[in-house]
Backbone as ProteinMPNN parsed JSONL, in Angstrom:
{"seq_chain_A": "MTFQIGDLAPDFTLLNQEGNPVQLSSFRGRNKVVIYFYPKDDTPGCTKEACNFRDCWEILQANDIKVFGISKDAANSHKKFIDKYDLPFDLLIDPEPCPVASSYESYGLKKFMGREYMGMLRQTFVIDKMGQFQLIYLKVKASTMGSQVLEDLNLS", "coords_chain_A": {"N_chain_A": [[0.545, -1.245, 0.349], [0.366, 2.283, -0.922], [1.008, 5.481, 0.308], [-1.467, 8.314, -0.242], [-1.806, 11.992, -0.892], [-3.773, 13.375, 0.674], [-5.425, 10.867, 1.952], [-6.216, 9.382, 5.349], [-3.953, 10.017, 7.54], [-2.229, 7.0, 8.957], [-2.975, 6.183, 13.3], [-1.693, 6.882, 16.276], [0.654, 5.916, 18.904], [3.172, 6.939, 20.32], [6.144, 6.288, 22.754], [7.771, 9.972, 23.79], [11.046, 10.877, 24.681], [10.663, 11.538, 27.785], [9.09, 9.1, 28.135], [6.532, 9.637, 28.135], [3.448, 9.366, 27.186], [2.547, 10.063, 23.347], [0.242, 11.008, 20.804], [-1.561, 10.311, 17.299], [-3.202, 10.889, 16.704], [-4.5, 12.992, 18.741], [-3.931, 14.92, 17.607], [-5.589, 15.793, 16.425], [-8.025, 18.541, 14.394], [-6.225, 20.452, 15.65], [-3.312, 20.978, 14.912], [-0.569, 20.969, 12.846], [0.989, 18.202, 11.464], [4.389, 17.222, 11.875], [6.184, 14.515, 10.859], [8.955, 12.926, 10.951], [11.189, 9.742, 10.495], [13.679, 8.488, 11.286], [16.84, 6.676, 11.056], [18.801, 6.425, 13.331], [19.451, 8.771, 15.654], [22.949, 11.078, 16.754], [23.586, 10.429, 14.221], [25.848, 11.685, 11.374], [24.227, 12.028, 9.691], [21.593, 12.344, 10.218], [21.474, 13.97, 12.463], [22.091, 15.565, 10.781], [19.487, 16.983, 9.291], [18.094, 16.993, 11.893], [18.648, 19.339, 13.17], [17.828, 21.268, 11.198], [15.019, 21.407, 11.156], [15.312, 21.941, 13.507], [16.395, 24.715, 13.677], [13.947, 25.75, 11.743], [12.066, 26.138, 13.592], [11.338, 28.34, 14.683], [9.035, 28.564, 13.12], [7.825, 27.264, 12.849], [6.544, 27.111, 14.874], [5.248, 28.991, 15.027], [3.205, 28.698, 13.161], [1.547, 27.143, 14.185], [1.941, 24.143, 14.322], [3.484, 20.916, 14.906], [6.123, 19.351, 15.371], [7.838, 16.484, 15.597], [10.364, 13.859, 15.902], [11.81, 10.377, 14.874], [12.808, 7.464, 15.459], [13.935, 3.972, 16.658], [15.422, 4.192, 17.837], [16.829, 3.95, 21.944], [14.974, 5.793, 24.863], [17.04, 6.874, 26.247], [18.888, 7.653, 24.367], [17.159, 9.325, 22.968], [17.518, 12.019, 24.933], [19.803, 12.61, 25.513], [20.619, 12.998, 22.289], [19.126, 15.161, 22.023], [19.131, 16.986, 24.208], [22.112, 17.448, 23.328], [21.898, 18.686, 20.985], [20.045, 20.839, 21.254], [17.027, 20.206, 20.358], [14.214, 21.394, 20.431], [11.944, 19.267, 20.151], [9.826, 16.517, 20.27], [11.704, 13.392, 20.617], [10.148, 10.591, 19.514], [9.63, 7.226, 20.333], [10.227, 4.485, 18.751], [10.531, 1.266, 18.96], [12.204, -2.021, 17.881], [9.937, -4.469, 17.085], [9.604, -1.523, 15.187], [6.77, -1.255, 14.446], [4.752, 1.503, 14.358], [6.639, 2.756, 12.534], [6.689, 0.876, 10.022], [4.125, 0.252, 9.479], [3.932, 3.16, 8.762], [5.215, 2.142, 5.75], [8.358, 3.185, 6.76], [10.093, 1.382, 7.239], [12.434, -0.722, 6.433], [13.774, -2.712, 4.21], [17.285, -2.584, 3.681], [20.464, -1.435, 2.169], [23.812, -1.033, 2.642], [26.98, -1.139, 2.151], [27.79, -3.636, 0.836], [26.499, -4.777, 2.313], [22.911, -5.814, 3.732], [20.458, -5.416, 6.131], [17.537, -4.344, 7.905], [15.909, -1.861, 7.972], [15.616, 1.478, 9.214], [14.356, 3.779, 7.516], [14.679, 7.005, 5.806], [12.736, 8.853, 6.245], [9.774, 11.716, 5.797], [6.788, 13.085, 5.744], [3.741, 15.221, 6.619], [0.561, 16.34, 7.789], [-2.468, 17.057, 7.899], [-4.577, 19.007, 9.846], [-6.941, 17.48, 9.843], [-6.43, 15.132, 9.714], [-5.036, 14.139, 7.769], [-2.824, 13.088, 5.455], [-0.449, 15.477, 3.595], [1.489, 16.508, 2.626], [3.943, 14.165, 1.479], [7.439, 13.301, 1.598], [9.64, 9.989, 0.264], [12.39, 10.612, -0.488], [14.342, 12.177, 1.349], [16.346, 14.734, 1.116], [17.961, 14.919, 4.273], [19.865, 17.436, 5.297], [18.427, 19.552, 4.675], [15.719, 19.355, 4.632], [13.078, 20.192, 6.813], [13.767, 22.794, 5.987], [12.779, 22.606, 2.79], [10.0, 21.396, 4.089], [8.868, 23.876, 4.88], [9.174, 25.805, 2.837], [7.184, 24.645, 0.626], [5.024, 23.849, 2.184], [5.265, 27.013, 2.182], [5.226, 28.956, 3.995], [8.316, 29.99, 3.879]], "CA_chain_A": [[-0.204, 0.083, -0.213], [1.161, 3.418, -0.623], [0.18, 7.0, 0.644], [-1.17, 8.981, -1.579], [-2.188, 13.185, -0.287], [-5.366, 13.528, 0.873], [-5.584, 9.591, 2.473], [-5.275, 9.59, 6.484], [-3.009, 8.838, 7.953], [-2.753, 5.567, 10.497], [-2.711, 6.74, 14.339], [-0.008, 5.549, 16.732], [0.611, 6.414, 20.369], [4.414, 6.169, 21.22], [6.416, 7.311, 23.864], [9.226, 10.285, 23.982], [11.678, 10.833, 25.628], [10.466, 11.142, 29.295], [8.582, 8.16, 28.97], [5.123, 10.52, 28.033], [2.665, 9.151, 25.713], [1.668, 10.842, 22.316], [-0.531, 9.806, 20.396], [-1.127, 11.852, 16.719], [-5.389, 11.85, 16.509], [-4.309, 13.765, 19.767], [-3.683, 16.715, 17.561], [-6.769, 16.361, 15.334], [-8.618, 19.216, 14.852], [-5.778, 21.443, 16.593], [-1.878, 20.999, 15.33], [-1.26, 19.938, 11.313], [1.699, 17.432, 12.388], [5.22, 16.652, 10.564], [7.152, 13.278, 11.05], [9.601, 12.029, 10.273], [11.607, 8.97, 10.718], [14.658, 8.715, 10.64], [17.266, 5.869, 11.13], [19.792, 6.857, 14.538], [20.207, 9.792, 17.169], [23.693, 11.761, 16.86], [24.187, 9.961, 13.028], [25.662, 12.656, 10.656], [22.925, 12.476, 8.43], [20.096, 12.993, 11.478], [22.0, 15.965, 13.312], [21.782, 17.762, 10.3], [17.768, 16.849, 9.64], [16.996, 17.298, 13.012], [19.171, 20.599, 13.195], [17.492, 22.158, 9.979], [14.017, 21.171, 12.236], [15.13, 22.936, 14.267], [17.18, 25.962, 12.52], [13.218, 26.665, 11.001], [11.16, 25.735, 15.058], [9.678, 29.836, 15.072], [8.171, 29.404, 11.439], [7.012, 26.113, 11.866], [4.617, 27.059, 16.039], [4.217, 30.473, 14.69], [1.73, 27.749, 12.452], [0.413, 25.765, 14.509], [2.4, 23.281, 13.319], [3.993, 19.723, 15.647], [7.057, 17.56, 15.065], [8.192, 14.22, 16.015], [11.459, 13.236, 15.138], [10.792, 8.973, 15.526], [13.681, 6.152, 15.708], [14.24, 3.561, 17.033], [16.276, 4.551, 19.807], [16.156, 4.41, 23.442], [14.472, 6.776, 25.796], [18.082, 8.089, 27.215], [19.483, 8.294, 23.694], [16.654, 10.88, 22.108], [17.677, 12.669, 26.071], [21.201, 13.125, 24.773], [20.455, 14.055, 21.728], [17.687, 16.342, 21.999], [20.3, 18.542, 24.932], [23.292, 17.961, 22.99], [21.477, 19.895, 20.012], [19.164, 21.755, 21.302], [16.111, 20.326, 20.042], [12.991, 21.638, 20.654], [10.126, 19.135, 19.453], [9.9, 15.797, 20.772], [12.189, 12.526, 19.533], [9.388, 8.929, 20.3], [10.572, 6.01, 20.521], [9.912, 3.117, 17.256], [11.509, -0.069, 19.468], [12.088, -2.949, 17.145], [10.39, -3.931, 15.067], [9.176, -0.345, 14.399], [5.33, -1.055, 13.626], [4.494, 2.008, 13.726], [6.983, 3.034, 10.819], [6.136, -0.384, 9.036], [2.643, 0.802, 8.607], [4.62, 4.17, 7.208], [6.341, 1.308, 5.039], [9.609, 3.845, 6.527], [10.775, 0.645, 8.335], [12.379, -2.117, 5.044], [15.63, -3.005, 3.306], [17.92, -0.663, 3.202], [22.102, -2.056, 1.906], [25.14, -0.403, 3.259], [28.533, -1.57, 1.801], [27.172, -4.813, 0.422], [24.927, -5.565, 3.366], [21.382, -6.135, 3.626], [19.56, -5.349, 6.878], [16.203, -4.143, 7.323], [15.753, -0.505, 9.096], [14.37, 3.049, 9.42], [13.757, 4.64, 6.548], [14.037, 8.249, 6.0], [11.145, 9.464, 5.334], [9.123, 12.039, 6.469], [5.112, 13.385, 6.088], [3.634, 16.043, 7.361], [0.119, 15.945, 8.078], [-2.704, 18.53, 7.763], [-5.558, 19.568, 11.081], [-8.156, 16.808, 9.822], [-5.002, 13.447, 10.157], [-4.935, 13.866, 6.151], [-1.031, 13.812, 4.642], [-1.007, 16.746, 3.837], [2.997, 16.489, 2.346], [4.83, 13.549, 1.504], [8.776, 12.777, 1.189], [9.756, 9.17, 0.711], [13.168, 10.532, -1.051], [15.454, 13.113, 1.871], [18.111, 15.758, 2.053], [19.073, 14.926, 5.386], [20.173, 18.465, 5.703], [17.107, 20.521, 3.995], [13.886, 19.121, 5.043], [12.848, 21.363, 7.232], [13.261, 23.79, 4.978], [12.075, 22.363, 2.334], [8.026, 21.892, 3.844], [8.305, 25.436, 4.995], [9.121, 26.256, 1.481], [6.162, 23.38, 0.352], [4.189, 25.217, 2.684], [5.194, 28.414, 1.297], [5.399, 30.154, 4.752], [9.615, 29.982, 3.953]], "C_chain_A": [[1.158, 0.634, 0.212], [0.152, 4.718, -0.887], [-0.258, 7.498, -0.5], [-1.884, 11.064, -0.337], [-3.697, 13.038, -0.021], [-5.794, 11.928, 1.954], [-4.995, 10.096, 4.789], [-4.287, 8.433, 6.531], [-2.988, 8.142, 9.45], [-1.607, 6.861, 11.516], [-1.824, 6.123, 14.555], [-0.225, 6.779, 17.804], [2.122, 5.751, 20.202], [4.918, 7.077, 22.236], [7.555, 8.187, 23.513], [9.783, 9.815, 24.549], [12.127, 11.436, 27.079], [9.535, 10.103, 29.17], [6.432, 8.822, 28.578], [4.63, 9.863, 27.151], [2.06, 10.432, 24.645], [0.935, 9.795, 21.416], [-1.601, 10.676, 19.317], [-2.434, 12.323, 16.348], [-5.436, 12.452, 17.325], [-4.973, 15.752, 19.134], [-4.013, 17.23, 16.511], [-7.39, 18.226, 14.923], [-7.631, 20.812, 15.531], [-4.224, 22.406, 15.225], [-1.645, 19.933, 13.071], [0.509, 19.88, 12.389], [2.965, 17.02, 10.993], [5.768, 15.745, 11.608], [7.471, 12.337, 10.071], [10.705, 11.246, 10.861], [13.186, 8.812, 10.606], [16.09, 7.75, 11.459], [17.781, 6.335, 12.493], [20.095, 8.04, 14.995], [21.605, 9.468, 17.184], [24.458, 11.008, 15.493], [24.313, 11.624, 12.244], [24.996, 13.725, 10.244], [21.999, 13.207, 9.399], [20.638, 13.697, 12.188], [21.44, 16.588, 12.15], [19.993, 18.198, 10.012], [17.355, 17.378, 11.073], [17.432, 18.542, 13.131], [18.823, 22.039, 12.484], [16.514, 22.074, 10.472], [14.054, 22.007, 12.711], [15.918, 24.559, 14.927], [15.135, 26.424, 11.975], [12.087, 26.254, 12.512], [10.264, 27.737, 14.665], [8.92, 29.753, 13.439], [7.908, 28.147, 12.29], [5.794, 26.286, 13.549], [4.411, 27.981, 15.381], [3.181, 29.954, 13.956], [1.898, 27.019, 13.156], [1.158, 23.984, 14.045], [3.652, 21.552, 14.59], [5.273, 19.255, 14.83], [7.44, 16.818, 16.041], [9.142, 13.855, 15.024], [11.06, 11.689, 15.592], [11.687, 8.096, 14.879], [12.969, 5.144, 15.915], [14.775, 2.779, 18.483], [15.471, 4.346, 20.798], [15.675, 5.722, 24.311], [16.074, 7.919, 25.918], [18.855, 8.492, 25.938], [18.422, 9.61, 23.872], [17.239, 11.887, 22.989], [18.716, 13.373, 25.446], [21.274, 14.221, 23.144], [19.666, 15.837, 21.587], [18.892, 17.507, 23.443], [21.338, 18.296, 24.502], [23.534, 19.301, 21.898], [20.579, 20.727, 20.241], [17.621, 21.9, 20.768], [14.82, 20.732, 20.795], [11.438, 21.598, 20.505], [10.812, 18.162, 20.062], [10.067, 14.165, 20.172], [11.078, 11.077, 20.404], [10.096, 8.496, 19.918], [9.362, 5.079, 19.323], [9.966, 1.532, 17.582], [10.59, -1.207, 18.138], [10.916, -4.185, 17.737], [10.159, -3.18, 14.356], [7.572, -0.748, 13.551], [4.625, 0.04, 13.442], [4.631, 2.893, 12.194], [6.978, 1.82, 10.093], [4.101, 0.544, 8.925], [2.524, 1.956, 8.617], [5.293, 4.461, 6.15], [8.001, 2.499, 5.475], [10.248, 2.81, 7.255], [10.41, 0.055, 6.726], [14.026, -2.526, 4.715], [16.375, -2.05, 3.488], [19.508, -2.19, 3.361], [22.77, -0.685, 2.468], [25.99, -0.975, 2.592], [27.893, -2.859, 1.797], [26.513, -5.441, 0.861], [24.28, -5.014, 3.523], [21.717, -6.104, 5.006], [18.459, -4.475, 7.012], [16.488, -2.995, 8.605], [14.791, 0.212, 8.424], [14.51, 3.485, 8.151], [13.862, 5.63, 6.63], [13.189, 9.09, 5.384], [9.85, 10.655, 5.972], [7.559, 13.032, 5.791], [4.378, 14.789, 6.686], [1.57, 15.581, 6.978], [-0.607, 16.988, 8.672], [-4.003, 18.166, 9.044], [-7.116, 18.019, 11.371], [-7.168, 15.444, 10.074], [-4.921, 13.233, 8.908], [-3.428, 13.789, 5.859], [-1.168, 14.164, 4.118], [0.663, 17.07, 2.481], [3.622, 14.871, 2.866], [5.737, 13.51, 0.788], [9.663, 11.577, 1.037], [11.215, 9.207, 0.074], [13.922, 12.199, 0.659], [16.819, 13.859, 1.805], [17.539, 15.945, 3.062], [18.683, 17.162, 6.122], [19.129, 20.175, 5.368], [15.687, 20.689, 4.212], [13.07, 19.924, 5.932], [12.795, 22.615, 6.426], [12.554, 23.602, 4.178], [10.11, 22.285, 2.88], [7.417, 23.047, 4.334], [7.481, 25.983, 3.338], [7.66, 25.392, 0.279], [5.37, 24.298, 0.968], [3.686, 26.552, 2.128], [4.596, 29.234, 3.084], [8.149, 30.209, 5.121], [8.897, 31.943, 3.496]], "O_chain_A": [[2.153, 0.3, 0.854], [-0.792, 4.974, -1.634], [0.272, 7.3, -1.593], [-2.291, 11.002, 0.823], [-4.548, 12.514, -0.74], [-6.65, 12.175, 2.803], [-4.052, 10.705, 5.294], [-3.958, 7.302, 6.173], [-3.442, 8.476, 10.545], [-0.663, 7.621, 11.297], [-1.191, 5.283, 13.916], [-0.8, 7.867, 17.778], [2.362, 4.557, 20.021], [4.474, 8.173, 22.576], [8.478, 7.597, 22.951], [9.612, 8.706, 25.056], [13.25, 11.721, 27.495], [8.912, 10.0, 30.227], [5.4, 8.226, 28.887], [5.33, 9.67, 26.158], [1.379, 11.406, 24.967], [0.932, 8.571, 21.281], [-2.373, 11.506, 19.797], [-2.825, 13.409, 15.92], [-6.544, 12.988, 17.302], [-5.597, 16.749, 19.498], [-3.605, 18.164, 15.821], [-6.747, 19.075, 15.54], [-8.143, 21.9, 15.795], [-4.098, 23.571, 14.847], [-2.169, 19.005, 12.456], [1.025, 20.601, 13.243], [2.77, 16.707, 9.819], [5.851, 15.975, 12.814], [7.026, 11.599, 9.192], [11.324, 11.836, 11.746], [13.724, 9.149, 9.551], [16.376, 8.204, 12.567], [16.793, 6.848, 13.019], [21.221, 8.422, 14.678], [21.984, 8.324, 17.433], [25.686, 10.918, 15.5], [23.467, 12.515, 12.326], [24.926, 14.954, 10.231], [21.72, 14.406, 9.366], [19.762, 14.307, 12.801], [20.702, 17.572, 12.108], [19.4, 19.225, 10.339], [16.379, 18.101, 11.273], [16.436, 19.255, 13.25], [19.137, 23.2, 12.748], [16.412, 23.283, 10.68], [13.229, 22.919, 12.658], [15.958, 25.16, 16.0], [15.024, 27.642, 11.839], [10.968, 26.048, 12.042], [9.099, 28.093, 14.492], [8.411, 30.679, 12.807], [6.826, 28.729, 12.361], [4.649, 25.834, 13.575], [3.259, 28.037, 14.951], [2.14, 30.612, 13.974], [2.503, 26.003, 12.812], [0.638, 22.995, 13.528], [4.837, 21.869, 14.699], [5.213, 18.829, 13.677], [7.188, 16.753, 17.244], [8.99, 13.614, 13.826], [10.205, 11.534, 16.463], [11.445, 7.878, 13.692], [11.777, 5.047, 15.621], [14.716, 1.882, 19.324], [14.246, 4.402, 20.905], [16.385, 6.717, 24.166], [16.198, 9.133, 25.761], [19.522, 9.521, 26.047], [18.624, 10.595, 24.582], [17.638, 12.859, 22.348], [18.617, 14.489, 24.936], [21.661, 15.362, 22.894], [19.786, 17.001, 21.205], [19.204, 18.684, 23.261], [22.149, 18.907, 25.198], [24.357, 20.207, 21.773], [20.262, 21.466, 19.309], [16.997, 22.956, 20.668], [14.582, 20.19, 21.874], [10.476, 22.366, 20.549], [11.969, 18.326, 20.447], [9.181, 13.605, 19.525], [11.232, 10.701, 21.566], [11.075, 8.889, 19.284], [8.137, 5.107, 19.209], [9.589, 0.668, 16.79], [9.445, -1.305, 17.697], [11.138, -4.731, 18.818], [10.243, -3.365, 13.141], [7.333, -0.56, 12.358], [3.805, -0.006, 12.525], [3.869, 3.357, 11.346], [7.647, 2.092, 9.097], [3.377, 1.223, 8.196], [1.375, 2.387, 8.525], [5.749, 5.474, 5.62], [8.778, 2.641, 4.53], [11.089, 3.244, 8.043], [9.39, 0.079, 6.038], [15.129, -2.459, 5.257], [16.131, -0.844, 3.453], [19.634, -3.198, 4.055], [22.249, 0.417, 2.643], [25.301, -1.916, 2.197], [27.404, -3.202, 2.873], [25.917, -6.414, 0.399], [24.417, -3.791, 3.574], [22.805, -6.525, 5.397], [18.387, -3.685, 6.069], [17.024, -3.142, 9.703], [13.845, 0.023, 7.66], [15.684, 3.132, 8.038], [13.219, 5.999, 7.612], [13.062, 9.756, 4.357], [8.986, 10.135, 6.678], [8.057, 13.974, 5.176], [5.151, 15.269, 7.515], [1.259, 14.737, 6.137], [-0.153, 17.737, 9.537], [-4.338, 16.984, 9.119], [-7.826, 17.704, 12.325], [-7.617, 14.746, 10.984], [-4.71, 12.05, 8.639], [-2.855, 14.823, 6.203], [-2.115, 13.738, 3.456], [0.58, 17.909, 1.583], [3.755, 14.446, 4.013], [5.58, 13.602, -0.43], [10.714, 11.789, 1.641], [11.663, 8.071, -0.08], [13.545, 13.328, 0.345], [17.932, 13.63, 2.278], [16.7, 16.838, 3.177], [17.883, 17.765, 6.838], [19.216, 21.345, 5.743], [14.859, 21.591, 4.082], [12.1, 20.356, 5.31], [11.792, 23.316, 6.295], [11.473, 24.178, 4.3], [9.193, 22.871, 2.305], [6.229, 23.366, 4.365], [6.375, 26.287, 2.891], [7.437, 25.851, -0.841], [5.035, 25.371, 0.466], [2.603, 27.034, 1.799], [3.616, 29.976, 3.143], [8.883, 30.377, 6.094], [9.69, 32.871, 3.343]]}, "name": "protein", "num_of_chains": 1, "seq": "MTFQIGDLAPDFTLLNQEGNPVQLSSFRGRNKVVIYFYPKDDTPGCTKEACNFRDCWEILQANDIKVFGISKDAANSHKKFIDKYDLPFDLLIDPEPCPVASSYESYGLKKFMGREYMGMLRQTFVIDKMGQFQLIYLKVKASTMGSQVLEDLNLS"}
């Protein structure tokens, strides 16, 4: 199944870095939500992506847009990553076998240096206030993802 603009985003509840539950559907009618799936805390590409969202934070916040990064890393790893780079948004834990990432088709076969393995795919979704996909990014340039979202939402 491939998602299309206008499809209802699968609901989920995941724990954030503090162990508090975050439910996607709780933002319906109130906020747009950006969720971005990324492979691992504090790695070069993932750091660039998180910091680009951080650098866009004022505009995102002014437009009532919530941002959540999702990886399989544990809460303590997320906390360190947030503290190290002063990230103003929550990072959510999708533990192996990554059921939420799988439901978003963001967990799958990856290849690196001739080795195949299952892992988190770097993908981003913008969900409108009605809970439907507004933008879908299956090919992500980590260093400019936040800026790209702002541009595509005509907020830059």
